C-alpha positions in Angstrom: -5.5 -4.0 2.3 -2.4 -5.9 1.0 -1.3 -5.4 -2.6 1.7 -6.5 -4.5 3.5 -4.6 -7.3 5.3 -7.1 -9.6 7.8 -7.0 -12.5 9.9 -9.5 -14.4 12.8 -9.6 -16.8 12.9 -12.4 -19.4 15.2 -14.0 -21.9 13.0 -12.7 -24.7 9.4 -11.9 -25.7 7.8 -15.3 -26.4 7.3 -17.8 -23.6 5.5 -20.1 -26.1 8.9 -20.6 -27.8 10.8 -21.3 -24.6 11.7 -17.8 -23.3 11.9 -17.8 -19.5 12.0 -15.4 -16.5 15.5 -14.3 -15.5 14.5 -11.9 -12.7 11.4 -11.4 -10.6 10.7 -8.5 -8.2 7.7 -7.8 -6.0 7.1 -4.9 -3.6 4.5 -5.1 -0.9 1.9 -2.4 -0.2 -0.3 -2.1 2.8 -3.2 0.4 2.4 -1.2 1.9 -0.5 2.0 2.4 1.5 5.2 0.5 0.9 5.9 -1.8 3.8 9.5 -2.4 3.1 8.8 -6.1 2.4 9.8 -7.5 -0.9 10.4 -10.7 -2.9 13.4 -10.8 -5.3 15.3 -13.4 -7.2 17.6 -13.7 -10.2 16.8 -17.0 -11.9 18.8 -19.4 -14.1 16.6 -19.8 -17.3 18.9 -22.5 -18.6 19.2 -20.7 -21.9 20.7 -17.6 -23.3 18.8 -14.3 -23.5 18.3 -12.9 -27.0 20.5 -9.9 -27.8 17.5 -7.4 -27.5 16.5 -8.6 -24.1 20.1 -8.6 -22.9 20.4 -5.0 -23.9 17.4 -4.2 -21.7 18.3 -6.1 -18.5 22.1 -6.8 -18.8 21.8 -10.2 -17.1 24.3 -12.5 -18.8 24.2 -16.2 -19.0 27.4 -16.4 -16.9 25.9 -14.2 -14.2 22.7 -16.3 -14.0 24.4 -19.7 -14.3 24.6 -20.2 -10.5 21.2 -18.7 -9.6 18.2 -20.8 -8.6 15.8 -22.2 -11.2 12.2 -21.1 -11.1 11.1 -24.5 -9.8 13.4 -24.0 -6.7 11.7 -20.8 -5.6 8.1 -21.5 -6.9 6.6 -22.4 -3.5 8.1 -19.4 -1.8 6.8 -17.3 -4.6 3.3 -18.6 -4.3 3.3 -18.2 -0.5 4.4 -14.6 -0.8 1.6 -13.9 -3.3 -1.0 -15.3 -1.0 -4.4 -14.1 -2.2 -3.4 -10.4 -2.6 -4.2 -8.2 -5.6 -1.2 -8.0 -8.0 -0.3 -4.7 -9.7 1.6 -5.1 -13.1 2.5 -2.7 -15.9 1.4 -4.5 -19.2 0.1 -7.4 -17.1 -0.5 -9.8 -20.0 3.2 -10.0 -20.7 4.3 -10.9 -17.1 1.4 -13.1 -16.3 1.9 -15.0 -19.5 5.4 -15.8 -18.5 4.6 -16.5 -14.9 1.7 -18.8 -15.7 3.7 -20.7 -18.3 6.4 -21.4 -15.7 3.8 -22.3 -13.0 2.2 -24.7 -15.3 5.6 -26.2 -16.1 6.0 -26.8 -12.3 2.5 -28.3 -12.0 1.3 -25.3 -10.0 -2.0 -23.5 -10.4 -1.9 -20.6 -12.7 -2.6 -17.0 -11.5 -6.2 -15.9 -12.1 -6.0 -12.7 -14.1 -9.1 -11.3 -12.3 -6.8 -10.6 -9.3 -4.4 -8.5 -11.5 -4.6 -4.7 -11.9 -2.9 -3.5 -15.1 -1.5 0.0 -14.7 -1.3 0.4 -18.5 -5.1 0.1 -18.6 -5.4 2.7 -15.7 -2.9 5.0 -17.5 -4.6 4.7 -20.9 -8.0 5.6 -19.4 -6.5 8.6 -17.7 -4.2 9.9 -20.4 -5.9 8.9 -23.7 -3.6 9.1 -26.7 -0.5 9.8 -24.7 2.5 7.7 -23.9 2.0 5.4 -20.9 5.3 3.7 -20.7 6.8 3.4 -17.2 9.4 6.0 -18.1 6.8 8.4 -19.4 4.6 8.0 -16.3 7.6 8.5 -14.0 8.5 11.7 -15.7 4.9 12.9 -15.6 4.8 12.4 -11.8 8.4 13.6 -11.2 9.6 10.2 -10.0 13.3 9.9 -10.2 14.4 7.3 -12.9 18.1 8.0 -12.7 20.1 4.9 -13.6 17.2 3.1 -15.5 19.3 2.7 -18.6 19.4 -1.0 -17.5 16.1 -2.4 -16.3 15.8 -4.4 -13.1 12.6 -6.2 -11.9 12.8 -5.0 -8.3 13.8 -1.5 -9.2 11.0 -1.2 -11.7 8.5 -2.7 -9.2 9.4 0.1 -6.7 9.0 2.7 -9.5 5.7 1.2 -10.5 4.4 1.2 -6.9 4.9 5.0 -6.9 3.2 5.4 -10.3 0.3 3.2 -9.2 -0.3 5.4 -6.2 -0.4 8.5 -8.4 -2.7 6.8 -10.9 -5.3 5.9 -8.3 -5.4 9.4 -6.8 -1.9 10.4 -5.5 -0.1 9.6 -2.3 0.4 13.2 -1.1 -3.1 13.5 0.5 -2.7 10.2 2.3 0.7 11.1 3.6 -0.4 14.5 4.7 -3.4 12.9 6.6 -1.0 10.4 8.2 1.4 13.2 9.2 -1.3 15.4 10.6 -2.9 12.5 12.5 0.5 11.4 13.8 1.3 15.0 15.0 -2.1 15.3 16.7 -1.7 12.0 18.5 1.8 13.0 19.6 0.5 16.3 21.0 -2.3 14.4 22.9 0.2 11.9 24.3 2.6 14.8 25.3 -0.2 16.7 27.0 -1.4 13.6 28.9 2.1 12.9 30.0 2.5 16.6 31.2 -0.7 16.5 33.1 0.2 13.2 34.7 3.5 14.6 35.8 1.9 17.8 37.1 -0.7 16.0 39.3 1.6 13.2 40.4 2.6 14.8 43.7 -0.5 16.9 44.3 -2.8 16.3 47.2 -6.3 15.2 46.3 -8.9 17.9 47.2 -11.5 16.5 49.6 -15.0 16.7 48.4 -17.0 19.3 50.2 -20.5 18.4 51.4 -23.3 20.9 51.5 -26.5 20.8 53.6 -29.7 21.7 51.9 -31.4 24.8 53.4 -35.0 23.8 53.8 -36.3 27.3 54.1 -34.8 28.2 50.7 -36.2 25.1 49.2 -39.7 25.8 50.4 -39.5 29.4 49.1 -38.3 28.1 45.7 -41.3 25.7 45.4 -43.7 28.4 46.4 -42.3 30.8 43.7 -42.5 28.1 41.0 -46.2 27.6 41.7 -46.8 31.3 41.0 -45.5 31.1 37.4 -48.4 31.3 34.9 -48.7 28.8 31.9 -45.9 26.7 33.1 -44.5 24.3 30.4 -44.5 21.4 32.8 -48.2 21.8 33.4 -49.0 21.9 29.6 -46.9 18.7 28.9 -47.7 17.0 32.2 -44.0 16.9 33.1 
């Protein structure tokens, strides 16, 4: 099962007033395990970030000026998404921006039914408690060193770890995989050892035995003397 953990950074909070995505990061999971595949771009929004947003992501207009525009990477983005489930923290924010820019490029918007919002999962699990990404990372002892400045790919990687904990924890899955891998290694090792041991051994010839007819007749005669035989009762 393929899932994608996604995060964005933007020029501000309101796509309806022209704010745009400046960074997008996606981490691929296969059966809840990071595959190492990812999708990541810094994007030129063709406008300045508001001061509050700039404090969050630190991506200046000068830095972004030579980066691709969203329209230049949109096909690659759609192809990477495929039809996989998408995991997002506070999904309405990111999906709002993504769909706004997809619409501006004449591409079909993402159906929100394929999106899993980790804020919803966390609120259901920890009612009345903080469910920010930082808070959840601390709860699960996930290292957030250096997160003073946010980054889309970095946060997607953190969120992938949080997501695995929210749906039941990764430790059991990893332990199962490790145990299964160890057992398979032992089996392969034993098979290799046996193959090596018997490699130069001579095959033992099959011994043939002749039936002793006198013993056989005696056996039949003794069987007939047994009272209340089961094979008589059940007509065997």
